[in-house]
TINUGU-768607 format. One record per residue: y, x, z of N, C-alpha, C, O in turn; residue in three letters. Coordinates in pm, whole numbers, padded with zeros to 5 digits, always signed. Atoms other than C-alpha are relative to their C-alpha. Example, Ala and Ser with C-alpha at 12.3 -4.5 7.8 and 13.67 -1.06 7.14 Angstrom:
BEGIN
-00119+00089+00000-00450+01230+00780+00120+00090+00000+00118+00194+00066Ala-00119-00082-00006-00106+01367+00714+00109-00077+00073+00220-00026+00090Ser
***
This chain:
BEGIN
+00060+00125-00003-02124+01198+00145+00051-00080-00126+00171-00084-00153Met-00023+00072+00126-02133+00990-00173+00077-00134+00042+00178-00168-00019Val-00061+00126-00040-02041+00662+00008+00142+00017+00035+00225-00064-00005Ala-00137-00019-00045-01728+00806+00164+00088+00036-00123+00205-00003-00133Val-00079-00041+00119-01623+00960-00172+00030-00126-00081+00143-00141-00129Asp-00011+00123+00070-01677+00622-00338+00111-00098+00070+00192-00163+00004Val-00096+00082-00074-01478+00441-00061+00142+00050-00021+00236-00026-00045Phe-00140-00066+00014-01186+00691-00085+00051-00029-00138+00169-00061-00154Glu-00038+00015+00141-01183+00656-00466+00056-00148-00020+00165-00172-00071Thr-00044+00147+00008-01170+00267-00447+00119-00025+00069+00203-00100+00019Val-00120+00023-00074-00912+00280-00181+00122+00052-00074+00223-00017-00087Leu-00109-00053+00070-00692+00511-00375+00041-00091-00127+00158-00113-00157Arg-00029+00082+00118-00728+00289-00687+00069-00133+00047+00157-00185-00022Glu-00060+00119-00056-00638-00014-00471+00142+00024+00032+00227-00059+00001Ser-00130-00035-00043-00338+00156-00334+00089+00014-00122+00203-00033-00123Ile-00081-00024+00127-00222+00263-00688+00036-00142-00061+00149-00163-00105Asp-00034+00132+00056-00252-00105-00806+00100-00078+00088+00188-00145+00034Arg-00085+00068-00088-00077-00243-00509+00145+00054-00015+00242-00021-00018Ala-00131-00073+00018+00207+00012-00550+00064-00037-00131+00184-00063-00137Gln-00052+00041+00133+00241-00069-00923+00048-00149-00002+00151-00185-00059His-00037+00145-00005+00242-00446-00854+00129-00015+00082+00217-00094+00045Ala-00119+00007-00079+00503-00397-00586+00126+00042-00085+00228-00027-00085Leu-00112-00042+00085+00730-00208-00823+00032-00101-00104+00151-00120-00131Gln-00024+00096+00103+00692-00471-01091+00076-00114+00070+00181-00160+00023Leu-00072+00118-00069+00785-00745-00841+00140+00033+00043+00229-00052+00033Ala-00133-00044-00031+01080-00551-00721+00094+00005-00125+00211-00031-00117Gln-00075-00012+00118+01194-00488-01076+00044-00147-00045+00159-00173-00080Arg-00020+00135+00052+01158-00858-01168+00065-00088+00114+00084-00208+00090Asp-00065+00069-00110+01320-00965-00832-00077-00121+00044-00018-00225+00073Glu+00089+00104-00055+01027-01180-00727-00027+00020+00142-00125+00089+00170Gln-00005-00032-00146+01074-01177-00349-00138-00034+00064-00189+00040+00148Ser+00122+00044-00065+00754-01370-00262-00113+00105-00038-00187+00153+00048Leu+00099-00093+00042+00532-01140-00474+00032+00137+00056-00062+00212+00083Glu-00038-00129-00059+00720-00836-00341-00054+00010+00140-00117+00109+00179Glu+00056-00007-00131+00638-00930+00011-00151+00012+00013-00208+00084+00095His+00151+00007+00004+00273-01006-00075-00054+00147-00040-00153+00193+00017Gln+00055-00127+00050+00226-00666-00256+00036+00111+00107-00040+00206+00126His-00042-00090-00101+00418-00481+00019-00098-00003+00123-00127+00097+00188Ala+00087+00015-00113+00183-00634+00280-00135+00065-00032-00195+00136+00049Ala+00119-00055+00050-00117-00542+00074+00005+00153+00005-00093+00215+00047Arg-00013-00149+00003+00006-00182+00037-00019+00051+00140-00104+00134+00172Leu+00015-00045-00151+00063-00146+00415-00136-00013+00056-00182+00074+00131Leu+00123+00021-00055-00269-00298+00489-00103+00106-00055-00189+00151+00021Asp+00081-00101+00058-00444-00052+00254+00017+00143+00067-00076+00218+00099Leu-00036-00123-00072-00259+00240+00408-00046+00002+00138-00085+00110+00184Leu+00056+00015-00135-00361+00116+00758-00142+00026+00000-00193+00089+00093Asp+00146-00011+00015-00723+00104+00639-00034+00136-00020-00131+00182+00041Arg+00022-00143+00027-00705+00463+00507+00020+00077+00136-00061+00162+00172Ala-00021-00071-00126-00553+00576+00844-00111-00023+00101-00146+00068+00176Arg+00112+00031-00082-00831+00402+01032-00130+00077-00025-00214+00096+00063Ala+00112-00092+00042-01083+00616+00838+00041+00139-00014-00030+00217-00076Tyr-00052-00139+00010-00875+00934+00871+00010+00059-00138-00019+00177-00160Asp-00012-00048+00139-00809+00957+00500+00150+00027-00018+00237-00056+00007Ile-00136-00052+00016-00501+01159+00421+00053-00058-00140+00002-00028-00249Asp-00059+00066+00122-00281+00949+00176+00118+00067-00042+00187+00016-00130Thr-00119-00075+00040-00008+01207+00149+00008+00009-00149-00088+00053-00213Thr-00019-00011+00138+00133+01185-00199-00054-00116-00086-00028-00122-00206Gly+00057+00116+00067-00049+00865-00290+00103-00106-00040+00090-00173-00142Trp-00100+00108+00026+00256+00640-00272+00141+00080-00015+00172+00175+00057Val-00135-00067+00029+00602+00740-00410+00088-00030+00128+00087-00143+00179Glu-00084+00017-00107+00846+00792-00126+00097-00111-00010+00122-00181+00088Pro-00100+00108+00032+01100+00554-00285-00072-00141+00022-00008-00234+00071Ser+00079+00123-00021+00834+00278-00272-00018-00024+00146+00009-00135+00194Val+00015+00014-00144+00758+00337+00088+00132-00034+00074+00134-00117+00165Leu-00134+00021-00060+01128+00345+00180+00044-00143-00036+00127-00196+00038Ala-00044+00140+00029+01169-00002+00012-00075-00107+00071-00038-00224+00065Ser+00083+00091-00056+00900-00161+00210+00042-00027+00149+00041+00067+00229Val-00041+00026-00129+01020-00344+00526-00123+00019+00095-00232-00029+00064Pro+00114-00012-00092+00800-00247+00823+00024-00097+00112+00128-00095+00178Ile-00009+00094-00099+00728-00531+01055-00100+00044+00120-00213+00089+00102Ser+00085-00036-00116+00604-00473+01412-00086-00126+00042-00174-00116+00128Thr+00080+00125-00027+00466-00833+01422+00052-00070+00126-00006-00168+00172Gly-00061+00062-00115+00689-00915+01719+00118-00084-00041+00193-00050-00132Glu-00122+00086+00031+00942-01194+01716-00028-00072-00131-00142-00100-00169Gly-00007+00070+00126+01033-01362+01394+00049-00131+00016+00061-00205-00082Ala
***
């Protein structure tokens, strides 16, 4: 299906951009931007999971390890 291929391509490009932006924010110690890009990255990965898209290898393990995972409870 062409639509699925296009969706997956755009999703992958968006994940790449979010990952790069997150790395830049971390390097520049911009905590607000870091949290925003981390949230965007996690949102995109959730979207991929909802559509059963395998994102293995799309995000560097060190980047994923640096992202705080929130359960949405408490705060």
